[in-house]
PLY file of the C-alpha trace (Angstrom):
ply
format ascii 1.0
element vertex 355
property float x
property float y
property float z
element edge 354
property int vertex1
property int vertex2
end_header
-35.14 -9.37 8.99
-34.15 -7.30 5.98
-31.81 -4.39 5.30
-33.62 -1.14 6.11
-36.25 -2.74 8.39
-36.47 -3.54 12.10
-36.13 -7.30 12.82
-39.41 -9.00 13.79
-40.07 -12.27 15.61
-43.30 -14.24 16.09
-44.00 -17.60 17.74
-46.41 -19.84 15.84
-47.87 -23.34 16.12
-47.77 -25.40 12.93
-50.84 -27.62 12.47
-51.41 -30.41 9.99
-52.14 -29.32 6.44
-51.18 -26.15 4.62
-49.96 -23.23 6.74
-49.59 -19.63 5.57
-48.19 -16.77 7.66
-47.99 -13.15 6.54
-45.74 -10.74 8.47
-45.10 -7.05 7.95
-41.70 -5.51 8.71
-41.47 -1.97 10.04
-39.09 0.34 8.16
-36.09 1.56 10.16
-33.27 3.95 9.11
-29.88 2.25 8.79
-26.57 4.06 9.36
-24.05 2.96 6.73
-20.30 3.57 6.79
-19.00 6.89 5.53
-18.70 7.25 1.75
-16.17 9.78 0.45
-16.21 10.87 -3.19
-13.34 12.93 -4.60
-12.78 14.41 -8.03
-10.96 17.08 -9.99
-11.96 20.67 -9.28
-12.06 21.77 -12.97
-10.64 25.13 -12.01
-7.11 26.63 -12.21
-5.00 25.80 -9.16
-1.38 25.49 -8.07
0.37 22.34 -9.25
1.29 21.37 -5.67
-2.42 21.47 -4.76
-3.74 19.56 -7.77
-5.87 16.51 -6.87
-4.37 13.07 -7.40
-5.45 9.46 -7.02
-3.48 8.06 -4.07
-3.63 4.57 -2.61
-1.93 3.57 0.65
-0.77 -0.06 0.83
-2.22 -2.03 3.73
0.51 -2.74 6.36
-0.61 -6.39 6.45
0.26 -6.69 2.75
3.70 -5.21 3.40
4.35 -7.76 6.13
3.29 -10.65 3.89
5.52 -9.70 0.94
8.51 -8.53 2.97
9.88 -11.98 3.71
10.75 -12.52 0.03
12.27 -9.06 -0.31
10.08 -8.44 -3.37
8.57 -5.06 -2.48
6.70 -4.61 -5.82
4.47 -7.60 -5.02
2.75 -5.41 -2.43
1.52 -3.19 -5.29
-0.49 -5.91 -7.02
-3.47 -5.11 -4.77
-3.65 -1.45 -5.88
-6.34 -0.62 -8.48
-4.98 0.64 -11.78
-1.44 -0.65 -11.16
0.18 -3.34 -13.33
3.29 -5.23 -12.23
5.46 -7.12 -14.75
8.04 -9.54 -13.34
11.00 -10.49 -15.55
13.13 -12.18 -12.88
13.24 -12.99 -9.19
13.95 -9.35 -8.31
13.37 -7.60 -11.65
9.98 -5.86 -11.64
8.47 -3.13 -13.75
5.60 -1.16 -12.24
3.25 0.92 -14.35
-0.11 2.63 -13.92
-2.90 3.75 -16.20
-1.40 2.54 -19.44
0.31 -0.22 -21.35
2.98 -2.07 -19.45
5.93 -4.16 -20.52
9.28 -5.23 -19.19
10.85 -2.10 -20.73
8.28 0.60 -19.97
9.73 2.01 -16.74
7.87 5.23 -16.08
7.08 5.11 -12.37
9.31 7.10 -10.02
10.25 5.17 -6.86
11.24 7.25 -3.84
12.34 6.14 -0.37
12.09 9.09 2.01
12.33 11.29 -1.08
15.45 9.54 -2.43
15.35 8.12 -5.96
16.15 4.36 -5.98
16.60 3.87 -9.73
19.71 2.99 -11.72
20.14 6.00 -13.98
22.13 4.15 -16.67
19.77 1.17 -16.98
16.58 3.11 -16.28
15.36 0.44 -13.86
14.83 -0.09 -10.16
17.38 -2.07 -8.19
14.83 -3.27 -5.65
17.28 -5.34 -3.62
19.49 -2.28 -3.07
17.00 -0.87 -0.57
18.67 -0.78 2.84
15.53 -1.60 4.86
12.97 -4.42 4.56
9.51 -3.68 3.19
7.70 -4.45 6.44
9.72 -1.74 8.23
8.18 0.99 6.09
5.82 3.18 8.11
3.89 4.12 4.96
3.86 3.05 1.29
1.64 5.04 -1.04
1.16 5.07 -4.80
0.21 8.23 -6.72
-1.41 7.18 -9.98
-1.22 9.33 -13.07
1.32 11.74 -14.60
3.42 13.47 -11.95
6.55 14.76 -13.70
5.53 18.42 -13.29
5.62 17.98 -9.52
8.06 15.12 -8.92
10.50 15.37 -11.83
11.79 12.85 -14.37
10.47 9.27 -14.62
7.16 10.11 -12.92
5.28 9.89 -16.22
2.87 7.17 -15.01
2.98 7.69 -11.26
5.05 7.84 -8.10
5.72 5.16 -5.49
6.62 6.82 -2.18
8.11 4.72 0.62
8.45 6.33 4.06
10.61 4.77 6.76
9.85 5.35 10.45
11.73 7.61 12.86
13.54 6.13 15.83
10.65 7.09 18.12
8.23 4.98 16.12
10.21 1.72 16.30
12.00 1.71 19.65
13.50 -1.64 20.59
15.17 -4.53 18.78
13.68 -6.65 16.02
15.10 -9.77 14.35
13.46 -11.36 11.30
14.54 -14.64 9.69
12.94 -16.44 6.78
13.45 -18.86 3.92
11.65 -20.69 1.18
11.77 -21.98 -2.38
14.72 -21.36 -4.73
17.04 -21.64 -1.75
15.79 -18.31 -0.41
17.31 -17.09 2.84
16.73 -13.73 4.46
17.66 -12.08 7.73
17.09 -8.56 9.08
18.19 -6.98 12.36
17.04 -3.55 13.54
17.62 -1.62 16.77
16.29 1.83 17.64
16.15 3.95 20.78
16.00 7.49 22.18
18.40 9.35 24.48
18.67 12.70 26.27
15.09 12.59 27.55
13.75 11.81 24.11
15.44 14.70 22.32
17.59 12.42 20.15
16.79 9.14 18.46
18.89 6.59 16.62
18.11 3.63 14.38
20.48 1.06 12.87
19.70 -1.96 10.76
21.47 -4.61 8.72
20.30 -7.41 6.50
21.23 -10.21 4.14
19.33 -12.06 1.43
20.14 -14.72 -1.14
18.11 -16.64 -3.67
18.62 -18.83 -6.69
17.27 -17.58 -10.01
14.96 -19.16 -12.54
16.58 -17.15 -15.39
18.25 -19.32 -18.02
21.14 -18.75 -20.40
20.30 -18.75 -24.13
23.67 -19.62 -25.59
23.24 -22.58 -27.97
24.82 -21.93 -31.35
21.79 -23.27 -33.28
19.38 -20.87 -31.48
17.27 -23.70 -30.04
17.64 -22.47 -26.47
15.72 -19.33 -27.39
13.20 -21.15 -29.61
12.45 -23.76 -26.97
11.83 -21.10 -24.35
9.27 -19.34 -26.54
7.88 -22.23 -28.55
4.57 -22.09 -26.68
4.20 -18.36 -27.29
0.75 -17.74 -28.78
-0.23 -21.41 -28.59
-3.20 -22.90 -26.79
-2.95 -25.80 -24.31
0.52 -27.25 -23.66
-0.26 -30.11 -26.03
-0.37 -27.59 -28.90
3.10 -26.18 -28.21
4.70 -28.37 -30.87
2.41 -26.81 -33.45
3.34 -23.24 -32.48
5.46 -21.24 -34.92
9.08 -20.84 -33.84
10.01 -17.36 -32.79
12.65 -15.69 -35.01
16.21 -15.73 -33.69
18.63 -12.90 -34.57
21.49 -13.94 -36.80
24.10 -12.24 -34.61
23.51 -12.77 -30.90
25.97 -12.14 -28.08
26.11 -15.40 -26.17
27.20 -14.88 -22.58
26.51 -17.44 -19.87
25.28 -16.37 -16.46
27.92 -16.08 -13.76
28.89 -19.53 -12.49
28.21 -21.22 -15.84
30.47 -22.18 -18.73
29.66 -22.57 -22.44
30.11 -25.89 -24.22
32.51 -25.30 -27.11
30.66 -27.70 -29.42
26.95 -26.90 -28.86
27.17 -23.55 -27.11
24.91 -24.81 -24.31
25.37 -23.27 -20.88
26.70 -25.78 -18.37
26.44 -25.69 -14.59
24.24 -23.70 -12.22
24.24 -19.90 -12.04
25.49 -18.32 -8.84
22.84 -17.16 -6.39
21.51 -13.63 -6.18
22.89 -11.94 -3.07
22.33 -8.69 -1.26
24.00 -7.30 1.89
22.82 -3.96 3.23
22.80 -1.70 6.24
21.99 1.85 7.31
22.10 4.19 10.31
19.89 7.16 11.17
19.95 9.92 13.80
16.93 12.16 14.57
16.75 15.35 16.59
13.29 16.21 17.90
12.78 19.91 18.64
10.34 21.04 21.31
8.16 22.73 18.65
7.68 19.44 16.77
10.31 19.95 14.07
12.55 16.98 13.19
16.07 17.06 11.79
17.35 13.74 10.41
20.66 12.50 9.05
21.16 9.01 7.75
23.46 6.99 5.52
23.71 3.45 4.29
25.01 1.12 1.62
24.01 -2.04 -0.18
26.08 -4.59 -2.03
24.31 -6.70 -4.68
25.60 -9.58 -6.79
24.42 -11.42 -9.90
21.18 -9.44 -10.38
19.62 -9.81 -13.82
17.67 -6.99 -15.51
15.73 -6.77 -18.76
16.59 -3.48 -20.47
16.27 -1.87 -23.88
19.63 -3.35 -24.92
18.75 -6.87 -23.75
19.30 -8.81 -20.56
22.00 -7.37 -18.30
23.59 -9.21 -15.38
25.16 -7.03 -12.70
27.99 -9.16 -11.31
28.51 -6.85 -8.37
27.64 -3.31 -7.35
27.90 -1.09 -4.28
25.12 1.45 -3.64
26.21 3.95 -0.93
23.92 6.87 -0.11
23.37 9.67 2.40
20.45 11.96 3.25
19.71 14.94 5.52
16.30 16.49 6.05
14.44 19.14 8.03
10.73 18.53 8.55
8.01 20.65 10.09
4.28 20.91 9.58
3.55 21.39 5.85
7.26 21.86 5.05
10.11 19.52 4.24
13.63 20.39 3.11
15.88 17.53 2.05
19.15 16.81 0.28
20.48 13.39 -0.68
23.38 11.77 -2.49
23.35 8.45 -4.33
26.45 6.58 -5.41
26.94 3.44 -7.45
30.11 1.52 -8.20
30.31 -1.69 -10.19
32.62 -4.26 -8.63
34.04 -7.66 -9.44
32.92 -9.74 -6.44
35.48 -12.50 -7.07
38.44 -10.16 -7.46
37.39 -8.20 -4.38
37.00 -11.36 -2.31
33.26 -10.78 -1.81
32.18 -14.14 -3.22
33.33 -17.55 -2.10
0 1
1 2
2 3
3 4
4 5
5 6
6 7
7 8
8 9
9 10
10 11
11 12
12 13
13 14
14 15
15 16
16 17
17 18
18 19
19 20
20 21
21 22
22 23
23 24
24 25
25 26
26 27
27 28
28 29
29 30
30 31
31 32
32 33
33 34
34 35
35 36
36 37
37 38
38 39
39 40
40 41
41 42
42 43
43 44
44 45
45 46
46 47
47 48
48 49
49 50
50 51
51 52
52 53
53 54
54 55
55 56
56 57
57 58
58 59
59 60
60 61
61 62
62 63
63 64
64 65
65 66
66 67
67 68
68 69
69 70
70 71
71 72
72 73
73 74
74 75
75 76
76 77
77 78
78 79
79 80
80 81
81 82
82 83
83 84
84 85
85 86
86 87
87 88
88 89
89 90
90 91
91 92
92 93
93 94
94 95
95 96
96 97
97 98
98 99
99 100
100 101
101 102
102 103
103 104
104 105
105 106
106 107
107 108
108 109
109 110
110 111
111 112
112 113
113 114
114 115
115 116
116 117
117 118
118 119
119 120
120 121
121 122
122 123
123 124
124 125
125 126
126 127
127 128
128 129
129 130
130 131
131 132
132 133
133 134
134 135
135 136
136 137
137 138
138 139
139 140
140 141
141 142
142 143
143 144
144 145
145 146
146 147
147 148
148 149
149 150
150 151
151 152
152 153
153 154
154 155
155 156
156 157
157 158
158 159
159 160
160 161
161 162
162 163
163 164
164 165
165 166
166 167
167 168
168 169
169 170
170 171
171 172
172 173
173 174
174 175
175 176
176 177
177 178
178 179
179 180
180 181
181 182
182 183
183 184
184 185
185 186
186 187
187 188
188 189
189 190
190 191
191 192
192 193
193 194
194 195
195 196
196 197
197 198
198 199
199 200
200 201
201 202
202 203
203 204
204 205
205 206
206 207
207 208
208 209
209 210
210 211
211 212
212 213
213 214
214 215
215 216
216 217
217 218
218 219
219 220
220 221
221 222
222 223
223 224
224 225
225 226
226 227
227 228
228 229
229 230
230 231
231 232
232 233
233 234
234 235
235 236
236 237
237 238
238 239
239 240
240 241
241 242
242 243
243 244
244 245
245 246
246 247
247 248
248 249
249 250
250 251
251 252
252 253
253 254
254 255
255 256
256 257
257 258
258 259
259 260
260 261
261 262
262 263
263 264
264 265
265 266
266 267
267 268
268 269
269 270
270 271
271 272
272 273
273 274
274 275
275 276
276 277
277 278
278 279
279 280
280 281
281 282
282 283
283 284
284 285
285 286
286 287
287 288
288 289
289 290
290 291
291 292
292 293
293 294
294 295
295 296
296 297
297 298
298 299
299 300
300 301
301 302
302 303
303 304
304 305
305 306
306 307
307 308
308 309
309 310
310 311
311 312
312 313
313 314
314 315
315 316
316 317
317 318
318 319
319 320
320 321
321 322
322 323
323 324
324 325
325 326
326 327
327 328
328 329
329 330
330 331
331 332
332 333
333 334
334 335
335 336
336 337
337 338
338 339
339 340
340 341
341 342
342 343
343 344
344 345
345 346
346 347
347 348
348 349
349 350
350 351
351 352
352 353
353 354
């Protein structure tokens, strides 16, 4: 047998000595899977109709990465997308260009709602009020999109769509755990009433994890030098020969929450407090007989001890509340939406939110 030919079979008897058999295969057309090629039209067109490179994340990938709560890990399988991880939950996603821990130029939308922290210019991934595996669709639009999607879409757009109540009727409980003391739990319930005219969906979740981030507080600067002493070196055995990285003369030395600073050496003592996130949301859908859908939903998330790398250095958010609300009207080829995002920094100890 061979690709493009009809299989052939012949029974032979092998005698003593040399044996030679010549067979001729008959050509046969082979139906291959469909191949679709897309490209730019090279002609003037409306900006909302301009072609774009879009990749939809496989639902199996979403399910695999959801248990850790690290949604950006699902994007590592997308061609042309680079993911930089600076902490357990601090990711920077970029496409078609140079990436770093500070180059945040991808707009992240959940049902059209911007998830970024405007002041820090970064994504607070753990502030999402639904787990990654509950998303009905996650797609990435590669390339500049600010003309169509607005600010921060310079390198692309990540669009996360959550399901309606009709799509996820029933109750679902997810529990998981792993390294770094990771614990995660999610509960969702959805149903329809009034002969299917109205739908509701509620969910709540909790996650916690230790962090591998370290404090760099020693007065002599060795904590920073030791962390980067292998930078640019070859095998680990050559680390001692690597040139020490420069240390700024004036550095603000602040230990991570839960740690104290030794007054003599400046070393951070103790273990940092765990990263925590508590979230929940509720949604109501009205399904019109003509197929239109009106939705209203609201939710909030409380995060503690998250660490971000920003243009001003590393920033630890001791506590923050992220309330939000959204209303939308959807019909075929049309979608009208309005949303509100809030953010309030809190002191989790003073507010009694941390043991």
